[in-house]
C-alpha positions in Angstrom: 17.8 -4.8 31.3 16.1 -5.8 34.5 12.8 -4.4 33.2 13.1 -6.7 30.1 13.7 -9.7 32.3 10.6 -8.9 34.4 8.5 -8.9 31.2 9.7 -12.3 30.3 8.8 -13.5 33.8 5.2 -12.5 33.8 3.1 -14.7 36.0 0.0 -16.4 34.7 -2.2 -14.1 36.7 -0.5 -11.0 35.2 -0.9 -12.3 31.7 -4.6 -13.0 32.3 -5.0 -9.5 33.6 -3.3 -8.0 30.6 -5.5 -10.1 28.3 -8.6 -8.7 29.8 -7.3 -5.1 29.9 -8.1 -2.5 27.3 -5.6 -2.3 24.4 -4.4 1.1 25.5 -3.7 -0.1 29.0 -1.7 -3.1 27.7 0.3 -0.9 25.4 1.0 1.7 28.2 2.3 -0.9 30.6 4.4 -2.4 27.8 5.9 1.0 27.0 6.8 1.5 30.6 8.7 -1.7 30.6 10.4 -1.1 27.3 14.2 -0.8 27.0 14.5 -1.4 23.2 12.8 1.3 21.3 13.0 1.3 17.5 12.6 4.8 16.2 11.6 5.0 12.5 10.8 7.7 9.9 8.6 6.5 7.1 7.5 8.1 3.8 4.7 9.9 5.6 3.2 10.1 9.0 0.1 8.4 10.3 -2.9 10.4 9.3 -5.6 7.7 9.9 -5.9 4.2 11.2 -8.5 2.6 8.9 -6.7 0.5 6.2 -10.0 -0.3 4.4 -11.4 3.2 4.2 -8.0 4.7 3.2 -5.8 3.5 0.3 -2.9 5.6 1.4 0.3 3.7 2.2 0.5 4.9 5.7 -2.8 3.1 6.5 -1.2 -0.3 5.2 1.9 0.4 7.2 -0.2 0.8 10.4 -2.2 -2.2 9.4 0.7 -4.6 9.2 1.7 -3.6 12.8 -1.6 -4.1 14.6 -3.5 -6.7 12.4 -2.9 -10.0 10.8 -4.0 -11.5 7.6 -5.6 -14.8 6.6 -2.9 -15.4 4.0 0.2 -13.3 3.3 2.7 -13.0 0.5 6.1 -14.5 1.0 9.3 -12.9 -0.5 8.5 -14.6 -3.9 5.0 -13.1 -4.0 3.3 -16.5 -3.3 0.3 -16.6 -0.8 1.0 -18.5 2.4 -1.3 -19.4 5.3 -1.0 -16.8 8.1 -4.0 -16.8 10.4 -5.3 -19.9 8.6 -4.1 -23.2 9.9 -5.6 -25.5 7.2 -7.7 -25.0 4.0 -9.3 -27.3 1.4 -10.1 -26.6 -2.2 -12.7 -28.5 -4.3 -11.6 -30.2 -7.5 -13.4 -27.6 -9.6 -12.1 -24.7 -7.4 -15.6 -23.5 -6.6 -15.5 -24.2 -2.9 -13.0 -23.4 -0.2 -12.9 -24.6 3.5 -10.7 -22.6 5.9 -9.9 -23.2 9.5 -8.1 -20.6 11.7 -5.2 -21.4 14.0 -6.4 -21.9 17.6 -5.4 -19.7 20.4 -5.3 -16.4 18.4 -6.5 -13.3 20.5 -7.2 -9.8 19.8 -5.5 -7.1 21.8 -8.4 -6.9 24.2 -7.9 -10.5 25.0 -11.0 -11.8 23.1 -10.5 -14.8 20.9 -10.3 -14.6 17.1 -13.2 -16.4 15.6 -14.4 -17.3 12.1 -17.1 -14.7 12.3 -14.4 -12.0 12.8 -12.7 -13.2 9.5 -16.0 -13.3 7.6 -17.1 -9.8 8.8 -13.7 -8.4 7.8 -13.9 -9.9 4.4 -17.3 -8.5 3.8 -16.3 -4.9 4.9 -13.1 -5.1 2.7 -15.0 -6.3 -0.4 -17.2 -3.2 -0.2 -14.1 -1.0 -0.7 -11.5 -3.0 -2.6 -11.3 -3.7 -6.3 -10.2 -7.2 -5.8 -12.9 -7.9 -3.2 -15.5 -6.6 -5.6 -14.2 -8.8 -8.4 -14.3 -11.8 -6.2 -17.8 -11.2 -5.1 -19.0 -10.4 -8.7 -18.1 -14.1 -9.3 -20.9 -15.1 -6.9 -18.8 -15.5 -3.7 -20.6 -16.6 -0.7 -19.2 -16.9 2.9 -20.6 -19.0 5.6 -19.4 -19.6 9.2 -19.2 -23.2 10.2 -18.1 -23.0 13.8 -15.8 -20.8 16.0 -12.7 -21.4 13.8 -14.1 -22.6 10.4 -15.7 -20.9 7.5 -16.4 -21.6 3.9 -16.1 -19.6 0.7 -18.1 -20.7 -2.4 -18.5 -19.4 -6.0 -21.1 -19.7 -8.6 -18.7 -18.5 -11.3 -15.0 -19.2 -11.9 -12.5 -17.1 -9.9 -9.0 -18.4 -10.1 -7.2 -16.1 -7.6 -8.8 -16.7 -4.3 -5.7 -17.0 -2.2 -4.2 -14.0 -4.0 -7.3 -12.0 -3.1 -7.2 -13.1 0.5 -3.5 -12.1 0.8 -3.8 -8.7 -1.0 -1.0 -6.7 0.5 -1.9 -3.0 -0.2 -4.6 -0.6 -1.2 -6.6 -2.2 0.3 -4.9 -5.0 2.3 -7.3 -7.5 3.9 -6.8 -7.5 7.6 -8.9 -9.3 10.2 -10.7 -7.1 12.8 -13.1 -8.0 15.6 -16.6 -8.5 14.2 -17.9 -5.5 16.2 -15.4 -3.2 14.4 -15.7 -4.9 11.0 -19.4 -4.3 10.9 -18.7 -0.6 10.5 -19.8 0.5 7.0 -16.8 0.7 4.6 -17.9 4.2 3.8 -17.2 5.3 7.5 -13.8 5.3 9.2 -13.3 3.1 12.3 -12.0 4.6 15.5 -10.7 1.3 17.1 -7.3 -0.1 16.3 -7.9 -3.4 18.1 -6.3 -6.2 16.0 -4.5 -9.5 16.7 -1.2 -8.5 15.1 2.3 -8.4 16.7 2.0 -4.8 18.0 -0.5 -2.8 20.0 -1.3 0.7 18.9 -0.8 3.2 21.8 -3.6 5.4 20.7 -3.3 8.0 23.6 0.3 8.7 22.4 -0.7 9.3 18.8 -0.1 12.8 17.7 -0.6 13.2 13.9 2.1 15.1 12.3 4.5 14.1 15.1 4.4 10.6 16.4 2.7 7.2 16.5 3.6 4.5 19.0 3.3 0.7 18.9 4.1 -1.6 21.8 4.9 -5.3 21.6 1.8 -7.4 21.9 2.5 -9.7 24.9 0.1 -12.4 23.8 0.8 -12.5 20.1 1.3 -16.1 18.9 3.6 -16.2 15.8 3.6 -19.0 13.3 6.4 -21.5 13.7 7.8 -20.9 10.2 10.7 -18.4 9.7 9.5 -14.9 8.6 9.5 -14.7 4.8 8.3 -11.5 3.2 5.0 -10.6 4.7 4.4 -14.2 5.8 5.7 -16.6 8.4 6.5 -16.1 12.1 6.3 -12.5 13.1 8.6 -12.6 16.1 8.9 -9.2 17.8 12.3 -8.5 19.2 11.9 -4.9 20.2 9.6 -3.5 23.0 8.3 -0.5 21.2 8.2 1.1 17.7 8.0 4.9 17.5 7.0 6.1 14.1 8.2 9.8 14.0 7.4 12.5 11.5 10.3 14.5 10.2 9.2 16.2 6.9 12.5 18.0 6.2 14.9 15.6 4.4 18.1 17.2 5.8 16.7 17.1 9.3 15.9 13.4 8.9 19.5 12.7 7.6 20.9 14.6 10.5 18.8 12.6 13.0 19.9 9.3 11.5 23.5 10.1 11.5 23.3 11.4 15.1 21.6 8.1 16.3 18.4 9.9 17.2 16.4 7.6 14.8 17.2 4.1 13.7 15.4 3.7 10.3 14.8 6.2 7.5 12.6 4.6 4.8 13.2 7.0 1.9 16.3 9.2 2.3 16.7 11.8 -0.3 18.6 10.2 -3.1 21.1 12.9 -3.4 22.3 12.1 0.1 23.4 8.6 -0.7 27.0 9.4 -0.9 26.9 11.0 2.6 25.2 8.0 4.1 27.5 5.5 2.4 30.5 7.4 4.0 28.9 7.1 7.5 30.4 3.9 9.3 27.4 3.8 11.6 24.8 3.8 8.7 24.1 1.3 5.9 21.8 1.3 3.0 19.5 -1.6 2.7 17.2 -2.8 -0.2 13.8 -3.4 1.4 12.0 -3.1 -1.9 14.1 -5.2 -4.4 11.9 -4.5 -7.4 11.7 -0.8 -7.0 8.9 1.9 -7.2 7.0 3.6 -9.9 5.5 7.1 -10.0 1.9 7.2 -11.1 0.2 10.3 -12.4 -3.5 10.0 -11.7 -6.0 12.2 -13.6 -9.6 12.8 -12.3 -11.8 11.2 -14.9 -15.0 12.9 -13.6 -14.0 16.5 -14.1 -12.9 18.5 -17.1 -10.5 18.4 -18.9 -9.7 14.8 -18.1 -13.2 13.6 -18.4 -12.2 13.6 -22.1 -10.0 10.6 -23.2 -8.1 12.8 -25.7 -7.0 15.1 -22.8 -5.8 12.1 -20.9 -4.0 10.8 -24.0 -2.3 14.2 -24.3 -0.7 13.6 -20.9 1.0 10.5 -22.2 2.9 12.6 -24.6 4.1 15.3 -22.2 5.7 12.9 -19.7 9.4 12.6 -19.8 10.4 9.8 -17.5 14.0 10.5 -17.5 13.5 14.1 -16.6 11.2 13.1 -13.8 13.6 10.6 -12.4 16.6 13.0 -12.6 14.5 15.6 -10.8 13.7 13.2 -7.9 17.4 12.5 -7.6 17.5 8.9 -8.7 21.0 7.7 -9.5 21.3 6.7 -13.2 22.2 3.2 -12.2 19.0 2.9 -10.2 16.4 3.5 -13.0 15.4 2.7 -16.6 15.1 5.6 -19.0 11.6 4.4 -19.9 9.2 1.9 -18.5 5.8 1.6 -20.0 4.7 -1.6 -18.4 1.5 -1.1 -16.3 2.6 -4.2 -14.3 6.2 -2.8 -13.8 9.4 -3.5 -15.6 11.4 -6.6 -14.5 8.3 -8.3 -13.4 6.6 -11.5 -14.9 3.8 -9.6 -16.6 6.0 -6.9 -18.1 4.9 -6.2 -21.8 5.5 -3.4 -24.2 1.9 -3.6 -25.7 0.5 -0.2 -26.5 3.7 1.8 -25.8 4.9 2.6 -29.4 5.6 6.3 -29.7 5.6 6.9 -25.9 9.3 6.3 -25.2 9.8 10.1 -24.9 7.7 13.3 -24.9 6.1 14.6 -28.1 4.7 18.0 -27.4 3.4 18.5 -30.9 1.3 15.3 -30.5 0.2 16.4 -27.0 -0.9 19.8 -28.4 -2.9 18.2 -31.2 -4.7 15.8 -28.9 -5.4 18.6 -26.4 -7.0 20.7 -29.2 -9.0 17.7 -30.3 -10.3 17.3 -26.8 -11.8 20.8 -26.9 -9.9 22.0 -23.9 -11.0 25.5 -23.1 -7.9 26.7 -21.1 -9.5 26.3 -17.7 -7.2 25.8 -14.7 -5.9 22.3 -14.1 -5.4 21.8 -10.4 -2.4 19.6 -9.7 -2.1 18.5 -6.1 1.5 18.5 -4.9 2.5 16.6 -1.7 4.8 19.1 0.1 6.1 16.5 2.5 7.1 13.9 0.0 10.2 15.0 -1.9 9.9 12.6 -4.9 6.3 13.6 -5.5 7.0 17.2 -4.9 9.9 17.4 -7.4 8.1 15.2 -10.0 5.0 17.5 -9.9 7.1 20.5 -10.8 8.7 18.8 -13.9 5.3 17.3 -15.1 3.5 20.7 -14.6 6.2 22.5 -16.7 5.9 20.0 -19.5 2.1 20.2 -19.5 2.3 24.1 -19.7 4.5 23.7 -22.8 1.7 21.6 -24.4 -0.9 24.2 -23.6 -2.4 23.1 -20.2 -3.1 25.9 -17.7 -1.6 24.1 -14.7 -2.0 25.5 -11.1 -0.1 23.6 -8.5 -1.6 23.4 -5.0 1.0 22.4 -2.4 -0.6 20.3 0.5 0.8 17.7 3.0 0.2 14.1 1.8 -2.4 13.5 4.5 -4.5 16.4 3.1 -3.9 15.2 -0.5 -5.0 11.6 0.4 -8.3 13.0 1.8 -9.0 15.6 -0.9 -8.4 13.1 -3.7 -11.6 11.4 -2.6 -13.6 14.6 -3.5 -15.6 13.9 -6.7 -16.7 17.4 -7.1 -15.6 20.2 -9.3 -12.5 22.2 -8.6 -14.5 25.2 -7.2 -16.0 22.8 -4.7 -12.8 21.5 -3.4 -12.1 19.1 -6.3 -8.9 18.5 -8.2 -7.6 17.3 -11.6 -4.2 15.5 -11.0 -2.0 14.1 -8.3 1.0 11.8 -8.1 1.5 8.7 -6.0 4.2 6.2 -5.7 3.5 2.5 -6.2 5.4 -0.8 -5.6 5.1 -4.2 -7.1 2.7 -5.1 -4.4 0.3 -2.5 -6.0 1.0 -3.1 -9.6 2.1 -6.6 -10.4 -1.2 -8.1 -11.8 -4.4 -6.8 -13.5 -6.4 -8.0 -10.5 -4.5 -6.4 -7.6 -3.6 -3.1 -9.3 -6.2 -0.7 -7.7 -5.6 2.2 -10.2 -6.0 0.0 -13.3 -9.6 -1.0 -12.1 -12.3 0.9 -14.0 -15.7 -0.3 -12.5 -18.8 1.8 -13.2 -19.1 3.6 -10.9 -15.7 3.8 -9.3 -14.9 4.9 -5.8 -11.2 4.8 -5.9 -9.7 8.4 -6.3 -9.5 9.2 -10.0 -12.8 7.4 -10.6 -12.1 6.0 -14.1 -15.0 4.0 -15.7 -14.5 1.7 -18.6 -16.5 -1.6 -19.1 -14.2 -3.0 -21.7 -11.1 -2.8 -19.5 -13.1 -4.4 -16.7 -14.2 -7.2 -19.0 -10.6 -7.9 -19.8 -9.5 -7.8 -16.1 -12.3 -10.2 -15.2 -11.4 -12.5 -18.1 -7.8 -12.6 -16.8 -8.8 -13.5 -13.2 -11.1 -16.2 -14.3 -8.7 -18.0 -16.6 -6.3 -20.7 -15.5 -4.5 -20.9 -18.9 -1.2 -19.1 -18.8 -1.1 -18.6 -22.6 -4.5 -17.1 -22.6 -3.6 -14.9 -19.6 -0.5 -13.7 -21.4 -2.6 -12.6 -24.3 -5.0 -10.9 -22.0 -2.2 -8.9 -20.3 -1.3 -7.4 -23.8 -4.9 -6.6 -24.4 -5.4 -5.1 -21.0 -2.3 -2.9 -21.4 -3.3 -1.8 -24.9 -6.8 -0.8 -23.6 -5.3 0.9 -20.6 -3.2 3.2 -23.0 -6.6 4.2 -24.6 -8.5 4.8 -21.4 -5.4 6.1 -19.5 -6.5 5.4 -15.9 -3.0 6.7 -14.9 0.3 7.5 -16.5 3.6 5.8 -15.6 6.0 8.5 -14.5 9.2 6.3 -14.2 10.4 3.3 -12.2 13.4 3.3 -9.9 15.0 1.5 -7.0 15.4 3.3 -3.7 17.4 2.4 -0.6 16.4 2.5 3.0 18.9 3.9 5.5 19.3 2.2 8.8 21.8 2.3 11.7 24.3 -0.6 11.7 23.0 -1.8 15.1 19.7 -2.7 13.5 19.4 -6.2 11.9 16.7 -8.6 10.7 15.3 -6.4 7.9 14.1 -8.5 4.9 12.9 -7.8 1.3 9.4 -7.0 2.5 8.7 -4.0 0.3 6.4 -2.7 3.0 8.3 -1.5 6.2 7.4 -4.1 8.9 9.3 -4.4 12.1 8.9 -8.0 13.3 12.1 -10.1 13.3 14.1 -6.7 13.6 16.7 -6.5 16.4 18.3 -3.5 17.9 21.7 -4.2 19.6 
């Protein structure tokens, strides 16, 4: 208690000293003074710290703690200014002027400048499908002064603020210019940001723990926190992101008070958790999650569209959702919408005949593809229970259709690295993996990273289809809602022909927290500003 008071009473000289210190020094001092530590177990542990290079969710989780965004999505999915103070848009929407909030600082004490924002956008666009779409419309950035920059277009692009507030895979975070100039094909080693927490790099032990300390000179917005936007007021001194891969061990740790927050408890443990008076189940993601089955379009057999279409007919969404333990009241028996069910762009276009498995159709398509019986390498995340169990069910159904499936069990960090390998299976390649997406990933044709099919494609799975890209581009350029609705139907119909991925089922999952934790909102992504621990 006394330590907490001493932190609030820092002298100006001490604050200035901290501002000039290395981020690790700041974080270590803050950790020594901490008396409120939030201990969390997330879907996976932190394997890497570059949210641009890596599309895995852990990179985004890390990013929201240490970085800030130019714009951020509120709880209704609308972009709101975050680091930006003011902005202007020309009448024809071809020119944008942005001005950053004054007084923002990076963790090393240096000021946040317009050049940092511009460099961060340029690195992000080299990796992200939305960034690439924006710059294909002739986007040009120019620094005006320390806080101002402009963004102009030579072609229509109607979703500028949506692009700048992209929340996941890959989220746009602002880094120091010196860091942002790292090529997007290389991983950064620095975690210096301007966000509400400082990464304590010397305490990071992959597979065990990652630590974040309250940023002593973070300046939150004055608005109330709303979704991923608004005032990010930090009310704990330290966040410890712990790795507990065994579901039962995680439940025991939560009920014993050894951890405070369990992002994805095994769904068959819900009755136990509901019966514990010191634990409550919270809905952090109100729209739910969707399992995606991602084939490798570069390697046989899924370099053939007929083999990919065969997969559509082996998937039994109800069986998958039952296998992962989703309560029946928490899922739909079938969801064929690429933009998720229950969302504004939900459509049934292209789903006829796919409501349940059809093994005879799958066998016919597989034969038509010329499949030669070669092994299909299915990567199975051993530390993610939903993915692990879903892989077993999908592989069993594939075998019944004639696929020679070989499952390789790996931890998620290894899967998220190996999936970037474009080579054949005998050179460390792969054929299939599963991942779990949210509405932040899937809600529009522009922001859905696995729906993008540029040629060439650097996103794991590597689909290439110029017609689907043309339709996505037309959707992003149009400001006519009726035209956009028609394009959504066309996009989904084409997606079912190309099969960039297969929907494996949509369900809602709870987060389990101790009852002395408050302030969690419907953020979809686990963020820990505005969270109190009594």
